[in-house]
N, C-alpha and C positions, 0 to 999 in steps of 0.2 A: 488315579494318576495325578502327579503333582510334582512341584519343585520344592525341595526342602530349603528353607532359608533360616538363618540365624541372625538376630539383630540385637543390639544393645538398646534397651529402653530406659529412659529417664522419666520417672513419674513424679509428680509434685502433689503434695497435700498442702494444707495451709502452712505448716511449719517445717516440714521435712521433705528432703529429696530422696527418692528411692531409686537405686540403680540395679537393674537385673538384666540377665541375658535370657532371651526367649527364642525358642525354635518353633516354627510353624510350617505347615504345608500349604502351598498356594495351589489351588486346583487349576489345572490347565488342560486344554484339549490337545495340545501339541505333545508329541512323544518327547522323552528326555533327549537332550543333545548327545551326539556321538562323543566318545571319550576324547578329551583334549579340546573340545569346543565349549564356548561360553554360552550360557542361556541368557537371552535378553528379554526384557519385558516388551511386549508389542502393543501395549495400551497407548492410545494417542488421544489428543485433545483436539476438538474442532476449533479452528481459528477462523474468524470472519476475514475474508480477503476481499478487498475492493477491486473492481474491474478497472480502476484507474489509479495512477500513482499520486500520492499526496503525502507530504512531510509537513507536519504542523511545526511551525517555528514559534518560539516564545516571543512574546511582545507584539504579536500580530493576531488579529481576530481569527479564530478558527472558522467562523462562518465565512468570512471573505476568502480565506485560503482554500476551503473545500469548494465553494462556488467557483472560484477561479480554476482549480484543478479539474473539476467535472466539466466545466465549460470548455476548457482546453481539450480534454479528451473527446468530447462530442464534436466540437468544431473541426478538430484535426482528423476526425474519422477513426480515431482509436476505439471509440465506442460507436458501432454502426447503428443505423436506424433499426429499431425493433429489439435491440439488446436490452436485457433486463438491467434495471438500475437497483441498487441496494435499497431495502426498506428502511424506514426510520430506525427500527431496532438494530438492523445489521450495521447501518452507518454509525449509530451512536456507540455500539459495542466495539466495532473495528477501530474507531478513532478515539474511543474513550471520551466522548463528548456528551453533553446533556441531550437527552432525546428531544427537548424543545428546540435546541439548536439544529439538530438533524432535520426536524420537521420544517423549520424555517428555510434550510438549505434546499430541500426538495420543493417547497412552495415557490422559492425564488426561481428555480430552474423550470418549474411548470409555467410561471408567469412569463419567463423569457422565451417560452415556446420550445424548449429543448427536451422536456420530459412530458409524459402524459400518464396520468393515473387511471388505470382501468380496473374497475371493481372486479374482484374475483381473479384477476390476473396479476396485478401488481403495477409497479412503475416501470415504464419503458422509455427508451430514447426515441424521440420523434423528429429530430432534426432531419428535414427532408432533403437538404442539399449540403454539399461541402462548401464551407465558407470561402469567399474569395481570398486570394493570396494576401492581399493587404490586411484583411481581418485576421488571418492566421498569423501573419508577421506581428501584428499588434499584440498578440498573446505572448510573444517572445520579448517584448520591449523591456520588461523588468529584468529578465535573465541577461539580455544583451547589455543593459546598463551595468549590471553587476560585473559582467565579464570585462567590459571596457574600463571600469573603475579599478578593478583588481589588476588588469594588465598595466595600466598607467602607474599604479602603486609599485608594481614590480619593475618599472622602467622599460616596459616593452612598447613598441610602436604598433601602428595599425597593421603593417605588413606582417609582423610577428603573430598577431592575433589571427589574421586571415590564414597564415600558414598552419597555425595550430588547429583551426577549425577544419581546414582541408584535410589535414592529417587524420583527425578524429573521424571525419566523414568517411574517408577511405577505409579506415580501420573498421568502422562499424558496419558500413554498407557495401564494402568491396568495390566501390566505384569512385571515380574522381569527381570531386565537387566542381560544379560549373560556377566559376567566380567571374563576375563582370568587372572589367577594369573601368575606373572612373575617369 
């Protein structure tokens, strides 16, 4: 059983290009599709997915960016105590960074007491407590600074920014944000 495919092949030798049409049968375990339906390839590739969000920005140290993103995920509770942390190989492949950099990232997080390497098990999150609100707020300082600068550039005032934050909070979490008046 198989699926008949026809493809155009372009082959190259040192000095000539050869063009030909070839038909071949792709073996498959699936029955042929019903008339009128298209057959799709079900082959997939495994992609390493990190348990925390990180977007590497040009011009900034990948090491610092990943340490920050991982710290943020652990301190905020997004990565709970006991959760598996990616290995050096998984981290370097997922982010396309040098394995030495990935090793330094994990070593830094271990030194900070956020991760623990257990032989035969892997690297796990060990943060035993949720950080105080002030420490969690400090993790947002860079993002808040960018938001304030962008709002000012657009000619918005603090009230406009607070309204936008409340609106997003409600949209994302379905509850009204508790905003303190100054």
